[in-house]
C-alpha positions as CSV (number, residue, x, y, z in Angstrom):
1,M,11.3,6.1,-1.3
2,S,14.7,5.6,0.2
3,Q,14.1,1.8,0.2
4,Y,12.7,1.9,-3.3
5,Y,15.7,3.8,-4.8
6,S,18.4,2.0,-2.9
7,P,21.1,0.6,-5.3
8,G,20.3,-2.6,-7.2
9,M,17.0,-2.1,-8.9
10,L,17.0,-4.2,-12.1
11,D,15.3,-3.0,-15.3
12,T,12.3,-5.2,-15.8
13,D,10.4,-3.4,-18.5
14,N,9.4,-5.7,-21.3
15,T,11.1,-8.7,-19.6
16,L,9.6,-12.2,-19.4
17,K,10.6,-15.3,-17.6
18,L,10.4,-18.6,-19.4
19,A,10.0,-22.2,-18.1
20,L,9.1,-25.6,-19.6
21,F,7.2,-28.3,-17.7
22,P,7.0,-31.9,-19.0
23,L,3.5,-33.2,-19.3
24,S,3.6,-36.5,-21.3
25,P,4.3,-39.7,-19.3
26,T,5.5,-41.3,-22.6
27,E,8.4,-38.8,-22.8
28,P,10.1,-39.1,-19.4
29,W,12.6,-36.3,-20.0
30,S,15.1,-35.5,-17.2
31,P,15.6,-31.9,-16.1
32,E,19.0,-32.0,-17.8
33,E,17.5,-33.0,-21.1
34,V,14.8,-30.3,-20.9
35,E,17.5,-27.8,-20.2
36,R,19.5,-28.9,-23.2
37,K,16.4,-28.6,-25.5
38,M,15.6,-25.2,-24.1
39,D,19.2,-24.1,-24.7
40,R,18.8,-25.0,-28.4
41,I,15.5,-23.1,-28.6
42,V,17.1,-20.0,-27.0
43,A,20.0,-20.2,-29.5
44,D,17.5,-20.4,-32.4
45,I,15.5,-17.4,-31.4
46,R,18.2,-15.1,-30.1
47,N,18.5,-13.2,-33.3
48,A,14.7,-12.9,-33.9
49,S,13.4,-9.4,-34.8
50,C,11.2,-9.3,-31.6
51,V,14.1,-10.2,-29.2
52,E,16.5,-7.7,-27.7
53,A,18.3,-10.1,-25.5
54,I,17.6,-13.6,-24.0
55,G,19.8,-15.3,-21.5
56,K,20.1,-18.1,-18.9
57,S,20.7,-17.8,-15.2
58,M,20.2,-19.4,-11.8
59,C,17.9,-17.3,-9.5
60,L,18.8,-13.9,-11.0
61,T,15.3,-13.0,-12.1
62,P,13.9,-10.6,-9.4
63,Y,10.5,-10.8,-7.7
64,S,10.0,-14.5,-8.6
65,R,10.5,-15.7,-5.0
66,P,11.1,-14.1,-1.6
67,E,14.7,-13.2,-1.0
68,E,15.2,-15.8,1.8
69,M,14.3,-18.6,-0.7
70,N,17.2,-17.7,-3.0
71,P,20.4,-19.8,-2.6
72,W,23.0,-18.4,-0.3
73,D,26.1,-19.7,1.5
74,S,28.3,-18.8,4.4
75,I,31.7,-17.6,3.0
76,R,34.9,-16.6,4.8
77,I,36.7,-13.8,3.1
78,E,40.0,-12.6,4.6
79,G,39.0,-13.9,8.0
80,K,35.5,-12.5,8.0
81,Q,32.5,-14.9,7.9
82,M,29.5,-13.6,6.1
83,K,26.2,-14.7,4.4
84,V,26.5,-14.3,0.7
85,F,23.8,-14.9,-2.0
86,I,24.9,-16.9,-5.0
87,K,23.8,-16.3,-8.6
88,Q,24.9,-17.9,-11.9
89,V,24.5,-16.2,-15.2
90,D,25.5,-16.4,-18.8
91,G,27.0,-13.6,-20.8
92,H,23.6,-12.4,-22.1
93,M,21.9,-11.6,-18.8
94,Q,23.4,-8.2,-18.5
95,K,21.5,-7.0,-21.6
96,V,18.3,-8.6,-20.2
97,F,18.2,-6.9,-16.8
98,S,20.8,-4.1,-17.2
99,P,22.5,-4.2,-13.8
100,R,24.6,-1.1,-13.3
101,M,28.3,-1.9,-13.5
102,E,30.5,0.3,-11.3
103,E,33.8,-1.2,-12.2
104,G,35.1,-3.9,-14.6
105,E,32.8,-5.9,-16.9
106,W,30.1,-8.5,-16.9
107,L,30.8,-12.2,-17.2
108,T,31.4,-13.9,-20.5
109,D,30.8,-17.5,-21.4
110,D,34.6,-18.2,-20.9
111,M,34.7,-20.4,-17.9
112,C,38.3,-19.9,-16.7
113,L,40.9,-17.1,-16.6
114,E,44.5,-17.5,-17.5
115,D,45.6,-18.2,-13.9
116,G,43.0,-21.1,-13.7
117,S,40.6,-19.2,-11.5
118,F,36.9,-18.6,-12.2
119,P,35.7,-15.0,-13.0
120,V,33.1,-13.6,-10.6
121,V,31.1,-10.4,-10.4
122,V,30.3,-9.1,-6.9
123,T,27.9,-6.5,-5.5
124,R,29.1,-3.3,-3.9
125,Q,27.5,-4.5,-0.7
126,L,30.0,-7.4,-0.5
127,I,32.9,-5.0,-1.1
128,D,31.7,-2.7,1.7
129,E,31.1,-5.6,4.2
130,V,34.6,-7.1,3.6
131,G,36.1,-3.6,3.9
132,W,38.0,-3.6,0.7
133,T,39.0,-0.2,-0.7
134,T,39.6,-1.9,-4.1
135,G,37.7,-5.0,-5.2
136,M,38.9,-5.5,-8.8
137,G,41.3,-8.5,-9.1
138,R,40.7,-9.8,-5.6
139,K,40.7,-13.5,-5.0
140,I,37.8,-15.3,-3.3
141,Y,38.1,-19.0,-2.3
142,F,34.8,-20.8,-2.1
143,R,34.0,-24.6,-2.0
144,G,37.5,-25.5,-3.1
145,M,37.4,-23.1,-6.1
146,K,39.4,-19.9,-6.6
147,F,37.5,-16.9,-8.0
148,T,38.8,-13.6,-9.3
149,V,36.7,-10.4,-9.1
150,V,36.3,-9.1,-12.7
151,G,33.4,-6.7,-12.1
152,I,31.5,-4.9,-9.4
153,V,27.8,-4.0,-9.7
154,A,25.9,-1.4,-7.6
155,G,23.6,-4.2,-6.3
156,I,21.0,-6.7,-7.3
157,K,17.7,-6.4,-5.5
158,Q,15.4,-9.4,-5.4
159,E,12.6,-7.6,-3.7
160,V,11.6,-4.0,-4.4
161,L,11.8,-2.5,-0.9
162,L,14.7,-4.7,0.4
163,P,18.3,-3.6,0.0
164,S,20.7,-5.6,-2.2
165,P,22.6,-8.2,-0.1
166,P,26.2,-9.2,-0.6
167,M,26.3,-11.4,-3.7
168,L,28.6,-13.5,-5.8
169,I,27.6,-13.8,-9.5
170,M,29.4,-16.6,-11.3
171,S,29.2,-18.2,-14.7
172,M,26.6,-20.8,-15.5
173,Y,29.4,-23.1,-16.4
174,V,31.0,-23.1,-12.9
175,P,30.4,-26.5,-11.2
176,Y,28.3,-25.2,-8.4
177,Q,25.4,-27.4,-7.2
178,N,22.6,-26.0,-5.1
179,G,19.5,-27.8,-6.2
180,Y,18.1,-25.0,-8.3
181,G,17.5,-25.3,-12.0
182,A,18.3,-23.0,-14.8
183,E,16.0,-20.1,-15.5
184,Y,15.5,-18.2,-18.8
185,A,14.6,-14.6,-19.2
186,V,14.1,-12.4,-22.3
187,R,13.8,-8.7,-23.0
188,V,11.5,-8.2,-25.9
189,K,11.2,-5.1,-28.0
190,E,8.5,-2.6,-27.2
191,G,5.1,-3.8,-28.4
192,E,6.4,-7.2,-29.6
193,E,5.4,-9.4,-26.7
194,D,2.6,-11.2,-28.6
195,A,4.9,-11.8,-31.5
196,F,7.5,-13.3,-29.2
197,R,5.0,-15.5,-27.4
198,D,3.9,-16.9,-30.8
199,L,7.5,-17.4,-31.9
200,I,8.7,-19.3,-28.9
201,Q,5.5,-21.4,-28.7
202,K,6.1,-22.6,-32.3
203,E,9.7,-23.4,-31.5
204,V,8.8,-25.4,-28.4
205,D,6.1,-27.3,-30.3
206,K,8.6,-28.1,-33.1
207,M,11.4,-29.2,-30.7
208,M,9.3,-31.1,-28.1
209,G,5.8,-31.7,-29.4
210,K,2.6,-29.9,-28.7
211,D,1.3,-32.2,-26.0
212,N,4.6,-33.2,-24.3
213,V,5.5,-29.9,-22.4
214,M,3.8,-26.8,-21.1
215,L,5.4,-23.5,-21.9
216,W,5.1,-21.0,-19.0
217,I,5.7,-17.3,-19.5
218,G,5.7,-14.8,-16.6
219,D,5.7,-11.0,-16.9
220,V,8.5,-9.7,-14.5
221,A,7.2,-6.1,-14.6
222,K,3.9,-7.3,-13.2
223,W,5.6,-9.2,-10.4
224,K,7.3,-6.0,-9.4
225,V,3.9,-4.3,-9.0
226,N,2.6,-7.3,-7.0
227,D,5.7,-7.2,-4.8
228,M,4.8,-3.6,-3.8
229,Q,1.1,-4.2,-3.4
230,D,1.0,-4.8,0.4
231,T,3.2,-1.8,1.0
232,F,1.0,0.3,-1.3
233,I,-2.1,-0.7,0.6
234,T,-0.5,0.1,3.9
235,L,0.6,3.5,2.6
236,L,-2.9,4.2,1.3
237,A,-4.4,3.2,4.6
238,I,-2.1,5.8,6.3
239,G,-2.3,8.4,3.5
240,V,-6.1,8.8,3.3
241,P,-6.8,9.7,6.9
242,T,-3.6,11.8,6.8
243,I,-4.9,13.9,3.9
244,F,-8.2,14.5,5.7
245,L,-6.3,15.4,8.8
246,L,-4.2,17.9,6.9
247,V,-7.3,19.4,5.2
248,F,-9.1,19.9,8.5
249,A,-5.9,21.3,10.1
250,F,-5.5,23.8,7.3
251,I,-9.2,24.9,7.7
252,G,-8.8,25.2,11.4
253,T,-5.5,27.2,11.1
254,F,-7.1,29.5,8.5
255,G,-10.1,30.1,10.6
256,L,-8.0,31.0,13.7
257,F,-5.9,33.5,11.7
258,W,-9.0,35.0,10.1
259,L,-10.7,35.5,13.5
260,Y,-7.5,36.8,15.0
261,S,-7.1,39.4,12.2
262,S,-10.8,40.4,12.2
263,K,-10.7,41.3,15.9
264,R,-7.7,43.5,15.4
265,R,-9.0,45.7,12.5
266,K,-8.8,48.9,14.6
267,E,-5.2,48.1,15.5
268,F,-4.3,47.7,11.9
269,A,-6.3,50.8,10.9
270,L,-4.2,52.8,13.5
271,R,-1.0,51.4,12.0
272,L,-2.0,52.6,8.6
273,V,-2.9,56.1,10.0
274,V,0.5,56.5,11.7
275,G,2.4,55.7,8.6
276,S,2.5,51.9,7.9
277,T,2.2,51.0,4.2
278,C,-0.2,48.3,2.9
279,G,2.7,46.1,1.9
280,G,4.4,46.5,5.3
281,L,1.1,45.6,7.1
282,F,0.7,42.6,4.8
283,R,4.2,41.4,5.7
284,F,3.7,42.1,9.4
285,V,0.6,39.8,9.6
286,V,2.3,37.0,7.7
287,L,5.5,37.2,9.7
288,E,3.5,37.3,12.9
289,G,1.8,34.0,11.8
290,V,5.1,32.4,11.0
291,L,6.5,33.5,14.4
292,L,3.6,32.0,16.2
293,T,4.1,28.7,14.3
294,L,7.8,28.6,15.1
295,I,7.0,29.1,18.8
296,A,4.4,26.3,18.6
297,L,7.0,24.0,17.0
298,V,9.4,24.2,19.9
299,P,7.6,21.8,22.2
300,G,7.0,19.4,19.3
301,C,10.7,19.3,18.5
302,I,11.5,18.7,22.2
303,L,9.0,15.9,22.3
304,F,10.6,14.4,19.1
305,C,14.0,14.4,20.6
306,W,12.6,12.7,23.7
307,V,10.6,10.0,21.9
308,Y,12.3,9.1,18.6
309,P,15.9,7.9,18.0
310,F,18.0,10.1,15.7
311,S,18.1,8.6,12.2
312,M,18.0,10.0,8.7
313,E,14.4,8.8,8.2
314,N,13.1,10.3,11.5
315,L,14.9,13.6,10.8
316,M,13.4,13.7,7.4
317,A,10.0,13.1,8.9
318,L,10.5,16.0,11.4
319,G,11.7,18.3,8.6
320,A,8.6,17.4,6.5
321,A,6.3,18.0,9.5
322,C,7.9,21.4,10.1
323,A,7.7,22.3,6.5
324,V,4.0,21.4,6.3
325,M,3.3,23.5,9.4
326,M,5.1,26.5,7.9
327,L,3.2,26.2,4.7
328,F,0.0,26.0,6.6
329,S,1.0,29.1,8.5
330,V,1.9,31.2,5.4
331,F,-1.1,30.2,3.3
332,S,-3.5,30.5,6.3
333,A,-2.2,34.0,7.0
334,W,-2.0,35.2,3.4
335,W,-5.7,35.9,2.8
336,P,-6.3,37.6,6.2
337,A,-3.2,39.6,5.7
338,Y,-4.4,40.6,2.2
339,Q,-7.7,41.7,3.6
340,V,-6.0,43.6,6.4
341,S,-3.8,45.5,4.0
342,K,-6.9,46.7,2.2
343,V,-8.7,47.9,5.3
344,N,-10.2,51.5,5.2
345,P,-9.0,53.2,8.4
346,I,-12.1,55.5,8.7
347,E,-14.5,52.6,8.4
348,A,-12.5,50.4,10.8
349,M,-12.4,53.2,13.5
350,R,-16.2,53.5,13.3
351,E,-16.8,49.8,14.0
352,E,-17.9,48.9,17.5
């Protein structure tokens, strides 16, 4: 859960990734020409009723490839060398994936600022790794170009359970070459996916011909589910036997408390005779079970300190284990304590 909710999860509901693949040998379109035609199609459908936002980027769409396959570079910032992932976007991509802005604003399609530098958005992870207390307005020099930080995002995760890395997000119009082509992503309105698919297929056929290219559409939300599939299977393999273990542990704990209380009926009857109330006897049995559980937890905690390193995850696991044992103790002792509080002293004293 800590990994899943780490900063940088993009909103992928109702989002699709688009791509065109030339098919006809009689139309030898270059990648640049395909990109220009796709730009025209995107401009034509941007204001369609089924489209909330559509934009163009370079490797921003999450879950489409493993993180290590995304473009990155080694950058020196204020004397510190670091690995930084590089993204390029247009001004519409913020509405498509809704990255959370902490400071400043998203990029526009204006390529340069007044001082001649290029605007850039960075992730909070880059700010923290460099050690800046304030990131806005900072200058970053990269491949002979000067950039100015105009915005800071909480993070951009490319895989569900991996943290967001340090990242530079620059405009699509910055002359940065890395061998990756442009990608297109769209956020469609709820329930309008089929209408959008029909619309863009018609536009592609009209612009490039029915048999010349293949339109490919990927559902980003489904990729997110697939990205978590292996982890889910692993957790399921751990969870099923754990649930059985907890059930049998509860049954065993309940049985021990029940047997323990049944053998002490005369003692409890005497307590009632000498003035103990039913409520007081009930609390006595429950607290006794809790005390026994606390004593039993001591060697477990000592073993934990000996075996496991101190970390937030391990301490949370220890706390969860202790909480489960305390719940088992209370619920296992509750019914025997209730039966003890209702015991008839005369009948209990007659028992052999």
